[in-house]
C-alpha positions in Angstrom: 101.3 121.7 118.0 100.2 125.1 120.1 96.3 124.8 118.0 96.9 121.0 118.9 97.6 121.4 123.1 94.8 123.7 122.9 92.6 121.2 121.9 94.0 118.9 124.4 93.5 121.4 127.1 89.9 122.4 126.3 89.0 118.4 125.6 90.8 117.8 129.3 88.6 120.7 130.7 85.1 119.1 130.2 83.7 118.4 133.2 81.4 115.4 131.7 79.5 115.5 135.3 77.8 119.4 134.0 78.9 118.2 130.2 77.7 114.7 129.4 77.7 115.0 125.4 81.1 115.9 124.2 80.5 117.4 120.5 83.5 118.7 118.2 82.7 120.5 114.9 85.6 121.3 112.0 85.2 121.6 108.9 87.0 119.1 106.6 86.4 115.6 107.5 87.8 113.2 109.7 85.7 110.6 107.5 84.6 111.1 104.1 83.2 108.8 101.3 84.6 110.5 98.2 86.6 109.5 95.2 89.7 108.9 95.4 92.2 111.3 95.3 95.9 111.6 94.5 95.7 115.4 94.7 97.9 115.7 98.9 95.5 118.5 99.5 92.0 115.7 98.3 89.5 114.9 100.8 91.0 110.7 101.3 94.8 112.3 101.4 93.6 115.1 104.6 91.6 112.5 106.2 93.3 110.4 107.0 95.7 113.5 108.8 93.3 114.1 110.7 92.2 111.0 111.7 96.2 110.4 112.4 96.8 113.4 114.7 92.9 114.3 116.1 91.3 110.4 116.5 93.6 109.6 119.2 92.4 112.5 121.3 88.6 111.7 120.6 88.9 108.8 121.6 90.6 109.3 124.4 88.4 112.0 125.6 84.9 110.5 124.8 83.4 112.6 122.4 80.5 111.8 121.3 79.8 113.4 117.7 81.8 114.5 115.6 80.0 117.3 113.4 81.7 118.0 109.8 81.3 120.4 107.0 82.9 120.9 102.9 81.5 118.0 101.7 77.8 119.0 99.6 76.3 116.1 101.4 74.7 114.4 104.5 77.2 111.3 105.9 77.2 109.5 108.9 79.1 107.0 110.1 79.3 104.3 112.9 81.1 105.3 116.0 84.2 104.6 114.7 87.5 104.3 115.9 90.2 103.9 112.8 88.4 102.6 110.5 86.2 100.0 112.7 83.3 100.0 114.1 83.7 100.1 117.3 81.3 100.7 120.1 81.6 103.8 122.8 83.7 105.6 119.5 82.4 108.9 117.9 80.0 108.9 115.4 81.0 111.9 112.4 78.0 113.6 110.6 79.7 115.0 107.1 76.4 117.9 107.1 77.1 119.7 103.8 73.7 119.1 102.6 73.3 123.2 102.3 75.5 124.2 98.9 75.9 123.9 95.9 75.6 119.7 95.2 79.3 118.8 94.9 79.1 116.6 91.1 81.1 114.1 92.5 80.9 110.6 91.4 81.0 108.8 94.6 83.3 104.9 93.5 80.3 102.4 94.1 82.1 100.8 97.4 81.0 102.2 100.2 83.4 101.8 103.9 82.1 100.0 106.3 81.8 103.1 108.6 79.7 104.8 106.3 75.8 104.4 107.7 73.4 107.0 105.9 74.7 108.9 102.4 72.5 111.6 100.5 74.2 113.9 97.9 70.9 114.6 96.1 68.6 117.1 98.6 69.3 119.8 100.5 68.8 119.9 104.1 69.6 120.3 107.6 70.0 118.9 111.1 68.5 119.4 114.2 69.6 118.3 117.9 67.9 117.2 121.3 69.3 116.5 123.7 69.3 115.6 127.7 71.5 114.0 130.2 71.1 110.6 129.1 70.1 110.8 125.1 71.5 113.0 122.4 69.3 112.5 119.3 70.8 113.9 115.5 68.3 114.3 112.4 68.5 115.0 109.4 65.2 116.9 108.1 65.5 116.6 103.5 64.3 120.3 102.2 61.8 120.4 99.8 59.9 117.8 101.3 60.4 118.2 105.4 60.9 114.1 105.2 62.9 112.9 108.2 65.7 110.7 105.9 67.9 110.2 108.9 68.1 110.2 113.1 71.0 108.4 114.8 70.2 108.4 119.1 73.2 108.5 121.2 73.2 107.2 125.0 74.7 107.3 128.1 73.5 104.9 131.5 
């Protein structure tokens, strides 16, 4: 599609010597811990479509971090490719904890790629980056405590 071609062209054009960190932002998450659904527009069917169409691009162009919304929770993966923790792959973060709680009943079995999950608190994320490290923090609203910190590094 024209949109896919645009995305590939933009990813290819990034000069990593000038822009060491490649962060992608989207609405519907490619990796999402959510209740299963038989609805084709449900969380897991859409995530699977995104993985099948976009994940090879992310791997090919070394996308470091993918930020997503949609679900009213905080979720962070390991560096993940094809649903397996893989060194050097993209870390995915769902940062939808600013809105109303979803009321979802989450499955009891969490996938191996899910490293952090919080659907009970509001909060925000903040970034600090330089040429060799990118730090993402999830800060809970109310008490201001840092609930999660992930540090990505480059050689």
